[in-house]
C-alpha positions as CSV (number, residue, x, y, z in Angstrom):
1,M,192.3,-9.0,-69.4
2,G,189.0,-7.6,-70.7
3,Q,187.1,-10.7,-69.7
4,A,188.7,-10.8,-66.2
5,S,188.0,-7.1,-65.6
6,R,184.3,-7.5,-66.3
7,A,183.8,-10.5,-64.0
8,P,183.9,-8.6,-60.6
9,A,181.3,-6.1,-61.9
10,R,178.9,-8.9,-62.9
11,T,179.4,-10.6,-59.5
12,R,178.7,-7.4,-57.5
13,R,175.5,-6.7,-59.5
14,W,174.4,-10.2,-59.0
15,F,175.1,-10.0,-55.2
16,L,173.2,-6.7,-54.8
17,A,170.3,-7.9,-56.8
18,S,170.0,-11.1,-54.8
19,L,169.7,-9.3,-51.4
20,P,166.2,-9.1,-50.0
21,A,164.6,-5.6,-50.0
22,A,164.5,-5.5,-46.2
23,C,168.3,-5.2,-46.2
24,F,168.1,-1.7,-47.5
25,A,165.6,-0.5,-44.8
26,V,168.6,0.6,-42.7
27,D,169.7,3.1,-45.3
28,T,166.6,5.1,-46.1
29,G,163.2,5.8,-44.6
30,R,161.3,4.2,-41.8
31,G,163.4,1.6,-40.0
32,R,166.8,3.0,-41.1
33,L,169.6,3.1,-38.5
34,V,171.5,6.2,-37.7
35,P,175.0,5.8,-36.2
36,S,175.7,7.2,-32.7
37,A,176.7,10.9,-32.5
38,V,177.2,10.9,-28.7
39,T,179.9,13.2,-27.5
40,R,181.0,13.4,-23.8
41,Y,182.6,16.5,-22.3
42,P,183.2,17.9,-18.8
43,D,180.9,20.7,-17.8
44,P,182.8,23.9,-17.5
45,T,181.2,24.8,-14.2
46,T,180.8,21.5,-12.3
47,E,183.1,19.2,-14.3
48,F,180.3,16.6,-14.2
49,P,180.3,14.5,-17.4
50,V,177.7,15.8,-19.9
51,Y,176.6,13.7,-22.9
52,R,175.5,15.5,-26.1
53,L,173.3,12.8,-27.6
54,T,172.6,14.3,-31.0
55,D,174.6,16.2,-33.6
56,P,174.1,20.0,-33.4
57,A,174.6,20.2,-37.2
58,H,170.9,19.1,-37.3
59,T,167.9,20.2,-35.2
60,S,166.7,17.6,-32.7
61,H,163.9,18.0,-30.2
62,L,162.7,16.2,-27.1
63,P,158.9,15.7,-27.0
64,S,156.8,18.2,-24.9
65,F,157.8,18.3,-21.3
66,F,154.7,16.4,-20.2
67,A,155.0,13.6,-22.8
68,R,156.6,10.2,-22.3
69,A,160.0,10.5,-24.0
70,I,161.9,7.7,-22.2
71,S,161.1,4.0,-21.9
72,R,160.0,2.6,-18.5
73,R,163.4,0.8,-18.3
74,S,165.2,4.1,-19.0
75,N,167.1,2.4,-21.8
76,S,165.7,4.2,-24.9
77,L,164.6,7.7,-25.9
78,V,162.2,9.0,-28.5
79,Y,162.9,12.3,-30.2
80,A,162.4,14.2,-33.4
81,S,165.2,15.3,-35.8
82,D,165.5,16.8,-39.3
83,I,168.6,14.7,-40.1
84,S,166.7,13.3,-43.1
85,G,165.8,16.7,-44.4
86,R,162.5,17.0,-42.6
87,F,161.3,16.1,-39.1
88,E,160.9,12.4,-38.4
89,A,160.6,10.5,-35.2
90,F,163.6,8.4,-33.9
91,R,164.2,6.0,-31.1
92,M,167.7,6.1,-29.5
93,D,169.3,3.2,-27.7
94,L,170.8,5.0,-24.7
95,K,173.5,2.3,-24.3
96,S,174.8,2.3,-27.9
97,G,173.7,5.8,-29.0
98,Q,172.4,4.3,-32.2
99,S,169.0,5.6,-33.4
100,R,166.3,4.0,-35.5
101,Q,163.9,6.1,-37.7
102,L,160.3,5.4,-36.7
103,T,158.3,7.4,-39.2
104,D,157.9,8.5,-42.8
105,A,155.7,11.5,-41.9
106,S,154.5,14.3,-44.2
107,A,154.4,17.1,-41.6
108,L,155.4,15.7,-38.2
109,D,154.9,18.0,-35.2
110,P,158.3,17.3,-33.5
111,F,157.0,18.0,-30.0
112,S,153.9,15.8,-30.3
113,L,155.7,12.4,-29.9
114,T,154.8,10.4,-26.9
115,L,155.3,6.8,-25.9
116,F,152.5,4.6,-24.7
117,S,152.8,3.6,-21.1
118,D,153.4,-0.1,-22.0
119,D,156.4,0.9,-24.2
120,R,155.0,-1.1,-27.1
121,G,154.0,1.9,-29.3
122,F,153.9,5.6,-29.7
123,C,151.8,8.3,-31.3
124,Y,152.3,11.7,-32.9
125,L,150.6,14.4,-34.9
126,D,151.2,14.5,-38.7
127,G,149.6,17.3,-40.7
128,G,146.3,17.2,-38.8
129,R,146.3,13.5,-38.3
130,L,146.7,11.7,-35.0
131,V,148.7,8.6,-35.8
132,S,149.9,5.6,-33.7
133,A,152.4,2.8,-34.5
134,S,153.9,-0.1,-32.7
135,L,157.6,0.0,-32.1
136,S,158.0,-3.5,-33.6
137,S,156.3,-3.1,-37.0
138,L,156.4,0.7,-37.2
139,R,153.2,0.5,-39.3
140,P,151.3,3.8,-38.9
141,R,147.6,3.8,-38.2
142,E,145.5,6.9,-38.4
143,I,143.3,7.3,-35.3
144,Y,141.8,10.7,-35.8
145,R,141.8,13.5,-38.3
146,T,141.3,17.2,-37.5
147,P,138.3,18.6,-39.4
148,D,139.1,20.7,-42.4
149,E,138.0,24.0,-40.8
150,F,140.4,23.5,-37.9
151,E,144.2,22.9,-37.7
152,E,146.2,21.1,-35.0
153,S,147.8,23.3,-32.3
154,H,150.1,22.9,-29.3
155,G,150.1,19.7,-27.5
156,L,149.3,16.0,-27.5
157,S,149.2,13.6,-24.6
158,V,147.9,10.1,-23.9
159,A,146.3,8.9,-20.7
160,E,148.1,6.3,-18.6
161,D,145.6,3.6,-19.6
162,G,146.0,4.5,-23.3
163,L,142.3,4.7,-23.8
164,F,142.1,8.4,-24.5
165,S,144.4,11.2,-25.8
166,A,144.0,15.0,-25.4
167,L,144.9,17.4,-28.2
168,V,144.3,21.0,-29.2
169,E,142.8,22.4,-32.4
170,R,142.3,26.0,-33.5
171,K,140.5,28.0,-36.0
172,G,141.8,31.5,-36.2
173,S,141.8,32.8,-32.6
174,H,139.4,30.1,-31.5
175,S,140.8,27.1,-29.7
176,R,139.3,23.9,-28.4
177,L,140.4,21.0,-26.3
178,Q,139.6,17.6,-27.8
179,L,139.4,14.3,-26.0
180,V,140.0,11.5,-28.5
181,N,138.8,7.9,-28.0
182,M,141.9,5.9,-29.1
183,S,139.9,2.9,-30.1
184,A,137.0,4.4,-31.8
185,G,138.8,7.5,-33.2
186,T,135.9,9.8,-32.1
187,A,136.4,13.1,-30.3
188,V,134.5,15.1,-27.7
189,T,135.1,18.8,-27.1
190,L,136.0,19.4,-23.4
191,A,136.6,23.2,-23.7
192,E,136.7,26.0,-26.2
193,C,137.4,29.7,-26.1
194,E,138.9,32.7,-27.9
195,E,142.2,32.3,-26.0
196,E,145.1,30.1,-26.8
197,I,144.8,26.6,-25.4
198,R,147.9,24.4,-25.0
199,D,149.7,21.8,-23.0
200,P,146.9,19.3,-22.3
201,I,147.8,16.7,-19.6
202,P,145.4,13.9,-18.6
203,R,145.2,13.5,-14.9
204,P,146.7,10.2,-13.5
205,R,144.0,7.9,-12.1
206,R,141.3,10.5,-12.7
207,A,139.0,11.3,-15.7
208,S,140.1,14.9,-16.3
209,V,142.6,17.0,-18.3
210,L,144.8,19.8,-17.0
211,Y,145.5,22.5,-19.7
212,R,146.7,26.0,-20.1
213,R,144.2,28.6,-21.3
214,G,145.9,31.9,-22.0
215,S,148.1,32.6,-18.9
216,A,146.0,30.5,-16.5
217,I,145.7,26.7,-15.7
218,W,142.4,25.0,-16.1
219,L,140.9,21.6,-15.4
220,A,138.2,19.9,-17.5
221,N,136.5,16.6,-16.8
222,Y,136.1,13.9,-19.4
223,D,132.3,14.2,-19.3
224,A,132.7,17.9,-20.3
225,Q,130.4,18.8,-17.4
226,Q,133.1,20.6,-15.3
227,N,135.6,23.0,-16.7
228,Y,137.1,25.6,-14.4
229,R,140.2,27.7,-13.7
230,L,142.4,26.6,-10.8
231,R,142.9,29.2,-8.1
232,L,146.7,29.3,-8.0
233,A,149.0,31.8,-6.2
234,E,149.1,35.4,-7.4
235,G,151.6,36.3,-10.0
236,G,152.5,34.6,-13.3
237,T,152.1,30.9,-13.8
238,G,154.8,28.9,-15.5
239,P,154.8,25.2,-16.6
240,A,152.6,22.9,-14.6
241,L,152.7,19.1,-14.1
242,W,150.7,16.5,-12.3
243,S,152.2,14.9,-9.2
244,P,152.8,11.1,-9.8
245,D,149.6,10.1,-8.1
246,G,147.5,12.8,-9.7
247,R,146.4,14.3,-6.5
248,S,148.1,17.7,-7.0
249,V,149.4,20.1,-9.6
250,L,153.1,21.1,-9.4
251,Y,153.8,24.4,-11.0
252,L,156.2,27.4,-11.2
253,N,155.1,30.7,-9.8
254,Y,156.5,34.0,-10.9
255,P,155.9,36.7,-8.3
256,D,154.7,40.1,-9.5
257,D,157.6,41.6,-7.5
258,P,160.7,41.2,-9.8
259,H,162.9,41.1,-6.7
260,K,161.3,37.9,-5.4
261,L,162.4,34.5,-6.6
262,H,160.6,32.2,-8.9
263,N,159.2,29.4,-6.7
264,L,157.8,25.9,-7.1
265,R,154.3,25.4,-5.6
266,E,151.7,22.6,-5.2
267,F,148.0,22.9,-5.7
268,T,145.4,20.3,-4.7
269,P,142.3,20.6,-6.9
270,D,140.1,18.5,-4.5
271,T,140.6,20.9,-1.6
272,N,141.8,24.1,-3.3
273,E,144.9,24.1,-1.1
274,D,147.9,25.9,-2.5
275,K,151.3,25.7,-0.8
276,A,154.9,26.5,-1.5
277,I,157.5,23.8,-2.1
278,A,160.7,25.9,-2.5
279,N,162.2,29.0,-4.0
280,T,164.4,28.5,-7.0
281,T,167.3,30.0,-8.8
282,Q,164.9,31.7,-11.3
283,F,163.6,28.4,-12.8
284,V,161.7,29.0,-16.1
285,H,161.1,25.3,-16.7
286,F,161.2,22.2,-14.5
287,G,160.7,18.4,-14.3
288,R,160.1,16.0,-11.4
289,N,161.4,12.6,-10.7
290,A,159.2,9.5,-10.3
291,D,158.2,10.3,-6.7
292,A,158.4,14.1,-6.9
293,S,161.2,14.1,-4.2
294,V,163.6,15.8,-6.5
295,F,163.1,18.4,-9.2
296,V,165.3,19.5,-12.1
297,G,165.1,23.1,-13.4
298,A,166.4,25.3,-16.1
299,S,167.5,28.7,-14.8
300,G,166.5,31.8,-16.8
301,S,169.4,33.8,-15.2
302,K,171.7,35.2,-17.9
303,A,174.6,35.2,-15.4
304,S,174.0,31.6,-14.4
305,P,172.4,29.7,-17.3
306,H,172.4,26.3,-15.5
307,V,170.5,23.1,-15.1
308,L,170.0,22.4,-11.4
309,L,168.6,19.8,-9.1
310,L,166.3,20.9,-6.3
311,V,165.9,18.4,-3.4
312,R,162.4,18.9,-2.0
313,V,162.9,17.9,1.7
314,V,165.9,20.3,2.3
315,R,164.9,22.9,-0.3
316,R,168.5,23.1,-1.6
317,E,169.8,23.2,-5.1
318,L,172.8,21.7,-6.8
319,T,174.1,22.8,-10.2
320,L,174.5,20.0,-12.7
321,A,175.6,21.7,-15.9
322,E,175.5,24.9,-18.0
323,H,172.9,25.0,-20.7
324,H,173.6,28.4,-22.4
325,A,170.4,28.1,-24.5
326,S,169.4,31.1,-26.5
327,D,166.0,30.7,-24.9
328,P,166.1,29.0,-21.5
329,H,162.5,27.8,-21.9
330,M,163.6,25.4,-24.6
331,V,165.8,23.5,-22.1
332,A,162.8,21.8,-20.5
333,P,164.7,19.3,-18.4
334,I,163.2,15.9,-17.5
335,F,164.2,12.8,-15.5
336,S,164.4,9.3,-16.7
337,P,161.7,7.0,-15.1
338,N,164.4,5.5,-12.7
339,S,165.5,9.0,-11.7
340,Q,169.1,8.2,-12.6
341,H,169.5,10.5,-15.6
342,V,168.5,14.0,-16.6
343,F,167.8,15.0,-20.2
344,F,167.6,18.6,-21.6
345,A,167.7,20.5,-24.8
346,S,170.0,23.4,-25.8
347,D,171.4,25.2,-28.9
348,Q,174.6,26.1,-27.2
349,H,176.8,24.2,-29.8
350,G,174.8,25.1,-32.9
351,K,171.3,23.9,-33.7
352,P,169.0,22.5,-30.9
353,A,170.4,19.2,-29.6
354,I,169.6,16.8,-26.8
355,Y,171.9,16.4,-23.7
356,S,172.0,14.1,-20.7
357,V,173.7,14.0,-17.3
358,T,173.9,11.0,-15.1
359,V,172.8,11.7,-11.5
360,D,172.9,8.2,-9.9
361,R,175.3,9.5,-7.2
362,L,173.0,12.4,-6.3
363,V,169.4,11.0,-6.6
364,S,168.1,7.6,-5.3
365,E,166.8,5.2,-7.9
366,T,163.1,5.0,-8.2
367,E,160.7,2.5,-9.8
368,A,159.2,3.4,-13.2
369,Y,156.0,5.4,-12.8
């Protein structure tokens, strides 16, 4: 009996010892797989199916609203989560719901994640370092390090061609906008001031960067020779994005008169033309689809905390789902590149989680931008 009872233990130890180390990568650290936590439920207002993609027992964040979060084929999503005890980057297969851990970071900025336009790699900020990695090997490579006297601040984005990235550094109240050469790892200062700088967005097909300075929107050229404030409509200025072709800036305007509606507007830097697109149901954040024919917004109304579609040509809205976020600015909805899905964030069920709604019956499919 004694000899027979010891045999299974020896066999199991031998079996485990004989497995290659790579087999354990799925359990801990970079490369590990996380089972699907996707939950489907009908929205209480519209009864549209809503998919909660991450577990609200843990905090999960989409990248910044101007970053590339979804692959060109709209089949995977990058996000940050503290499921491991600290923030790490993950890539979710949107068909299976399964996620793969992408990083072993020391101090990941969860909103700094962004995919490269070719979908082969990604980059992020980690404790003052700009790091890139391929999605195949996941091997990190430090591209640039913030000088000791500065610290990283709000925002990271990569130009369409992948040659440059824009990030923000600060020292006390002093902020500066840095343009980093992704190949050489060198940086050039495009702008600096004693106001907060954030949300840098390289201009598509042009050599300049849109950014927020204090409460205003500015534009700086790559050569650092031009840096000026855009003459947008009077009132407060909310989030701003480039149009798909880079010709104009799409932005939210908050009129000084509290009785007037928040509205979407379009500004063309080359001509200084500013025009209205449509009034909104008090949007505080928005995203656009691949051809800017449809917008998705997060309402700041306490009575109607909704995610809504806004069709540009008819200037009409359609409610998609409730968000009930404690801060509606965190919702920051975005479209998938094919315009068939909307993604947003909310803490309505616990900690911040990521949600999606399929809109293929409401919005025409577009080519990846």
